C-alpha positions in Angstrom: -14.8 -21.4 24.1 -12.0 -19.2 24.6 -9.1 -21.0 25.0 -7.8 -21.3 28.1 -5.4 -18.8 30.3 -2.5 -20.8 29.8 -1.7 -23.9 27.3 0.9 -26.3 26.9 2.7 -27.4 23.5 3.4 -31.2 23.7 6.4 -31.8 21.4 5.9 -34.5 18.7 7.1 -37.5 18.7 6.8 -39.2 15.2 7.5 -38.2 12.1 4.8 -35.5 10.0 4.0 -35.2 6.5 1.9 -32.0 6.2 1.1 -29.3 3.6 -0.1 -26.4 5.5 -2.6 -23.8 4.4 -1.4 -20.4 5.7 -3.9 -17.5 5.8 -3.4 -14.3 3.5 -1.1 -11.9 3.8 -1.1 -8.8 7.0 0.7 -6.8 5.2 -0.7 -6.9 1.4 -4.3 -7.0 3.2 -4.2 -3.8 5.1 -2.2 -2.0 2.1 -5.0 -3.4 -0.9 -7.8 -2.7 1.3 -6.7 1.0 1.6 -5.7 0.5 -2.5 -9.3 -0.3 -3.2 -11.1 2.6 -1.4 -9.2 4.8 -3.3 -9.4 3.3 -6.4 -12.4 4.2 -8.8 -14.4 1.1 -9.1 -15.6 -2.1 -7.0 -12.8 -4.3 -6.4 -12.8 -7.9 -5.1 -9.5 -9.1 -3.0 -9.5 -12.8 -3.1 -7.7 -14.8 -0.3 -7.6 -11.7 2.1 -6.5 -12.5 5.9 -9.5 -12.1 8.3 -7.9 -11.8 11.8 -8.0 -9.0 14.3 -5.7 -6.3 12.3 -7.8 -6.9 9.0 -10.9 -6.7 10.6 -10.1 -3.0 12.4 -8.8 -1.9 8.8 -12.9 -3.0 7.4 -14.4 -1.3 9.6 -11.9 1.9 9.8 -13.3 1.8 6.1 -17.2 1.3 6.7 -17.2 3.7 9.8 -15.7 6.5 6.6 -18.1 5.2 4.4 -17.5 3.2 2.1 -19.2 -0.2 1.0 -17.6 -3.4 2.0 -18.4 -6.5 1.4 -17.3 -9.8 3.4 -17.8 -13.6 2.4 -16.1 -16.7 3.7 -13.3 -18.4 1.4 -13.8 -22.2 1.0 -10.0 -23.0 0.9 -9.3 -21.5 4.2 -11.1 -20.5 7.3 -9.3 -17.5 8.4 -9.5 -15.8 4.9 -12.3 -13.4 3.4 -13.3 -12.4 -0.2 -13.8 -8.9 0.3 -15.1 -6.1 -2.2 -14.7 -2.8 -1.4 -16.5 0.2 -3.4 -13.9 2.7 -4.4 -15.0 5.9 -5.0 -12.2 7.4 -7.1 -10.1 9.0 -4.2 -13.5 10.3 -2.2 -13.9 9.3 1.8 -17.7 9.4 1.7 -18.2 10.2 5.3 -16.3 12.7 7.7 -16.7 14.4 11.5 -16.3 17.8 12.6 -14.1 19.7 14.5 -16.9 19.8 17.3 -17.5 15.9 16.5 -14.4 14.7 14.6 -15.2 11.0 12.9 -14.0 8.6 15.4 -11.9 5.6 13.9 -10.8 2.5 16.4 -7.7 1.3 15.1 -7.0 -1.9 17.9 -3.3 -2.3 18.2 -3.3 -2.3 14.1 0.1 -0.4 13.5 -0.3 -1.0 9.5 -4.4 0.5 10.1 -3.2 3.5 12.1 -0.4 4.5 9.7 -2.1 4.1 6.4 -5.5 5.3 7.8 -3.8 8.7 8.9 -2.6 9.4 5.7 -5.7 8.5 4.1 -7.8 10.4 5.8 -5.9 14.2 4.8 -7.9 13.6 1.9 -11.0 13.9 3.1 -13.1 16.9 3.5 -13.6 16.9 7.7 -11.9 16.0 10.9 -11.2 12.8 12.2 -9.7 11.3 15.4 -7.5 8.1 15.1 -7.5 6.3 18.7 -6.6 2.3 19.6 -5.6 0.6 22.4 -2.8 1.5 25.1 0.0 -0.1 23.7 -0.9 1.7 20.1 -0.8 5.1 22.2 2.7 4.1 23.3 4.2 3.8 19.2 5.8 5.8 17.4 3.6 8.3 14.8 5.8 11.4 15.2 7.8 11.1 11.5 4.6 10.5 9.8 2.7 13.6 11.6 5.4 15.9 10.8 5.8 14.5 6.8 1.5 15.6 6.9 2.0 18.5 8.5 4.7 19.3 5.7 2.0 18.3 2.7 -0.1 21.3 4.8 -2.5 18.9 6.5 -3.3 19.6 10.3 -2.7 17.1 12.7 -3.7 17.4 16.6 -1.7 15.3 19.1 0.0 16.3 22.5 2.5 13.7 22.0 2.8 13.0 18.1 1.3 9.7 19.1 -1.9 8.2 19.3 -4.6 9.7 20.0 -4.7 12.0 17.0 -7.0 14.6 15.6 -6.1 14.9 11.6 -8.0 17.6 9.7 -8.4 16.4 6.3 -8.7 19.0 3.4 -9.0 19.0 -1.0 -10.1 20.1 -3.5 -13.2 20.2 -5.4 -14.4 19.5 -8.8 -17.7 19.0 -10.3 -19.4 15.7 -9.0 -18.2 12.5 -10.7 -21.5 10.5 -12.5 -24.3 9.3 -10.1 -23.8 6.0 -11.5 -20.6 4.8 -9.7 -22.2 6.3 -6.5 -25.5 4.6 -6.5 -24.0 1.2 -7.9 -21.4 1.3 -4.8 -24.8 2.1 -2.8 -23.5 5.7 -1.3 -25.2 9.0 -1.2 -23.3 12.0 -2.6 -23.3 14.2 0.3 -21.3 17.3 1.0 -17.6 15.9 -0.5 -17.6 15.6 -4.0 -14.7 14.0 -5.9 -10.4 14.1 -4.5 -8.3 15.4 -7.2 -4.5 15.7 -6.5 -3.2 19.6 -6.5 -2.2 20.8 -10.0 1.3 21.3 -8.3 2.9 18.3 -6.3 3.0 18.2 -2.6 6.4 17.4 -1.4 7.5 15.9 2.1 10.4 14.1 3.5 9.5 11.0 5.9 12.0 9.5 8.2 11.6 5.2 8.4 14.3 5.1 11.2 11.2 4.2 13.6 8.9 2.0 10.7 8.4 1.7 7.2 5.2 2.2 7.6 5.1 5.8 7.8 6.8 5.8 3.8 3.7 3.2 2.8 1.5 5.1 3.7 2.2 8.4 1.8 2.7 6.6 -1.2 -0.5 4.6 -0.4 -2.7 7.8 -0.5 0.0 9.8 -2.2 -1.3 9.2 -6.2 -4.6 10.5 -4.7 -2.9 13.3 -3.1 -0.8 14.4 -5.4 2.2 13.8 -3.0 6.0 13.1 -3.8 7.9 11.5 -0.7 11.4 11.9 0.2 12.3 8.6 2.3 15.0 9.2 4.8 16.5 7.0 7.5 17.7 4.0 5.5 19.0 2.5 2.8 17.1 1.9 -0.1 17.8 -1.7 0.5 16.9 -2.2 3.8 13.3 -0.8 2.9 11.4 -4.1 1.9 7.5 -3.9 3.1 8.5 0.3 1.2 8.9 -2.3 -1.7 6.2 -4.2 -1.5 4.3 -1.1 -1.4 5.5 0.2 -4.5 5.2 -2.9 -6.4 1.3 -2.9 -4.9 0.7 0.4 -6.0 2.2 -0.6 -9.6 -0.2 -3.7 -10.1 -3.6 -2.9 -8.5 -6.1 -2.3 -10.9 -7.1 1.7 -10.0 -10.3 1.3 -11.8 -11.4 -1.8 -10.0 -11.7 -5.5 -10.5 -9.9 -8.2 -8.5 -6.8 -8.9 -6.8 -5.2 -12.2 -5.4 -3.4 -12.0 -2.1 -1.0 -14.3 -1.5 -0.1 -16.7 1.5 1.2 -14.4 4.9 5.6 -15.7 4.9 5.6 -14.7 8.5 2.8 -17.0 9.3 4.3 -19.5 7.3 7.6 -19.4 8.8 6.5 -20.7 11.7 5.9 -24.1 10.1 8.9 -24.1 8.0 10.8 -23.7 11.5 8.9 -26.6 12.8 10.2 -28.7 9.9 14.0 -27.2 11.0 13.7 -28.4 14.3 13.2 -31.8 13.6 14.7 -32.4 10.0 17.5 -34.5 11.6 14.5 -37.0 12.2 12.1 -38.1 14.6 12.2 -41.9 14.8 15.2 -41.9 12.1 13.0 -40.7 9.7 12.7 -36.6 8.4 10.0 -34.5 8.8 7.8 -33.5 5.7 6.2 -29.9 6.1 5.6 -27.8 3.7 3.8 -24.2 3.1 0.6 -24.7 0.7 1.2 -21.5 -2.4 4.8 -20.3 -1.1 5.0 -16.8 -2.5 7.1 -16.4 -5.4 6.7 -12.6 -6.1 9.4 -11.4 -3.6 7.2 -8.8 -2.4 7.4 -10.6 1.4 10.9 -10.4 2.8 9.9 -13.4 5.0 9.7 -15.4 2.1 13.2 -15.9 2.2 12.8 -18.0 5.2 13.1 -21.7 3.8 16.0 -20.2 2.6 17.4 -19.5 6.0 16.6 -22.9 7.7 20.3 -23.3 7.9 20.9 -19.9 10.7 23.6 -17.8 9.0 25.7 -16.8 11.9 24.7 -13.1 11.3 20.7 -12.3 10.4 20.2 -8.7 9.6 16.3 -7.4 10.3 17.0 -5.0 7.7 18.1 -7.0 4.3 17.7 -10.9 5.4 14.2 -10.9 7.4 11.3 -9.0 8.2 8.7 -10.3 11.4 10.2 -14.0 11.0 13.7 -13.3 12.5 11.3 -13.8 16.0 11.1 -17.4 14.7 14.8 -18.0 13.7 15.6 -16.2 17.1 13.4 -18.4 19.3 14.5 -21.4 17.5 18.5 -20.6 17.4 19.5 -21.9 20.1 19.0 -25.4 18.9 21.3 -24.6 16.3 25.0 -25.5 16.2 26.7 -22.1 16.2 26.3 -18.6 17.8 23.9 -16.8 15.9 24.3 -12.8 15.9 21.0 -11.5 15.1 21.3 -7.6 13.8 19.3 -4.5 13.1 16.4 -5.6 15.6 16.0 -1.2 16.9 12.2 -1.6 15.2 11.7 -4.8 17.5 11.7 -2.8 20.0 8.4 -0.3 19.2 6.2 -2.9 18.0 3.5 -5.2 19.5 5.4 -5.3 22.6 9.5 -4.6 23.4 10.1 -7.8 21.3 14.0 -7.8 21.8 13.6 -7.7 26.0 10.9 -10.2 25.3 13.2 -12.6 23.4 15.8 -12.4 25.4 13.6 -13.0 28.6 11.9 -15.8 27.7 14.2 -17.6 25.9 16.1 -17.2 29.2 13.9 -18.6 31.2 13.9 -21.5 29.0 17.7 -21.7 29.7 19.1 -20.3 26.8 22.7 -18.4 26.5 21.7 -15.0 25.0 23.6 -11.5 24.9 21.7 -8.3 24.5 24.3 -5.9 23.1 22.7 -2.4 21.3 20.1 -3.8 19.2 21.8 -7.2 18.5 21.1 -10.4 20.1 23.8 -13.2 20.4 22.3 -16.9 20.3 24.7 -19.5 21.6 23.5 -23.4 21.4 21.9 -24.0 24.5 20.4 -26.8 26.4 16.7 -25.5 26.8 13.8 -26.5 29.3 10.4 -26.0 29.8 9.0 -22.7 30.7 5.7 -20.3 31.3 5.9 -18.1 28.6 5.0 -14.3 28.9 3.2 -13.6 25.8 3.0 -9.4 26.1 -0.1 -9.4 24.4 2.2 -10.0 21.4 1.0 -12.2 18.6 4.4 -13.2 17.4 5.7 -14.2 20.4 3.0 -16.7 21.7 3.8 -18.6 17.8 7.0 -18.6 18.1 7.9 -20.5 21.2 4.5 -22.4 21.1 7.1 -23.9 17.9 9.9 -24.3 20.1 7.2 -26.3 22.5 7.3 -29.0 19.3 10.7 -29.8 20.2 11.1 -28.8 23.8 8.9 -30.7 26.7 7.1 -28.1 28.9 6.5 -25.3 27.0 3.1 -23.1 28.6 2.4 -19.9 26.1 0.2 -17.5 28.3 -2.6 -15.6 27.1 -2.4 -17.7 23.9 -5.9 -15.9 22.4 -3.3 -13.0 21.5 -2.6 -14.9 18.3 -6.1 -13.6 16.6 -4.1 -10.6 15.8 -2.8 -11.8 12.5 -3.3 -15.9 12.7 -6.9 -16.8 14.8 -6.6 -20.8 13.7 -3.0 -21.0 14.1 -3.3 -23.5 17.0 -5.7 -25.4 15.1 -3.4 -25.5 12.2 -0.7 -27.1 15.1 -3.0 -29.7 16.3 -5.2 -30.6 12.9 -3.8 -34.3 12.2 -1.9 -34.6 8.9 -2.2 -33.8 6.2 -3.6 -30.6 6.8 -1.9 -30.0 10.2 1.2 -31.3 12.4 -0.8 -33.3 14.9 0.2 -31.6 17.9 -1.3 -32.0 21.1 -2.1 -29.1 22.6 -3.4 -29.1 26.9 -5.4 -26.6 28.6 -2.0 -26.3 31.3 -4.2 -25.8 34.7 -6.0 -29.5 34.0 -3.8 -31.0 31.7 -6.7 -31.9 29.6 -6.3 -32.6 26.2 -7.7 -29.7 23.8 -9.7 -30.7 21.2 -9.2 -28.5 17.4 -12.5 -27.3 17.7 -11.3 -25.9 20.9 -7.9 -23.8 19.8 -9.6 -21.3 17.7 -8.8 -17.7 19.0 -11.6 -15.5 19.1 
């Protein structure tokens, strides 16, 4: 049964003691899927996120001819154990100029950017396309870098849809044993090898650091040297994540553990913060199980940010979880300046405007100046929240509803992009959930936990 078009979050009325399991990191899962496909052997990814964005990536790898096996994860319903048979950099399947191989990326920025670079290693023609919002999101800097490397990218506006022409040097076919083991026929394309002379390119990350990550993920096979411009080194946490993954990933196959998603975990740390001063005179005890310790995810800092400093930067302090901090900020004790928000404007929706609009609707005082939002302490009230088909808008404001009566979330099913069982985590009784009541806003009927999965 699908989620209702609008749901209402009922505030918590008693203290909660819970340890929440959140699904695997989307950022790490989609990077690991690319690296597994380019590896030289069978790689098993454990704790991998299974959501719309990672399913899109998996579907595209299968379309490219890779063998991908997906099995349930008993520890977390929205994780999977995914096994990918890599072919040493070879892409088994391709299209032609007359009939390119179609790759549908949905609204997954990671899939759109990472696959655009990856298919350049192929020996054919590929057409990348997605939903209408993905066709509005930037790709120009990545396409420019790929052209600088010598690849042909056809797009009338340097966005998706785009047709990409791969090219590769050939070598005698590798061992047939590995192909047979992974269930892939040795067709027209032989093993990719990097050029004798490394190819060089420069890429600007002013609009998205995913452009650089895409080139770094495929660059080992392609023999690419990548110069990054448009940001200082300390402003590129997601590029740092990519570099670390490339270093530690089992290039010859093996096993790799995906850590929990810190951005998803931020909602539960925020729930703790919202009522930390106590419900019925007691404090909540809400924790996220297996919180990441690698420092690969900038949003793992969110627990340390709970005192909400007077200035928080999207470049250096928090990643996507800055949206969580913005939404709970009106319940703080002083104005907070959220800076460097420019990239939020070109993601799933125009997030800066969306945050300002919906918080204002709830009674908050929010001032937008350039790429900064200043949020003032405010007396909030309920409102019907437009989510703009943006999973993070839905989840941020749902958490606010745990404190503020009357918060209603439109199109709650959009959370399927990264966290399909998010509302189930809110409603499941402690200690595995928060025990919140969630209602069908149209009828007022309380929804059972099994009715709250987004699919």
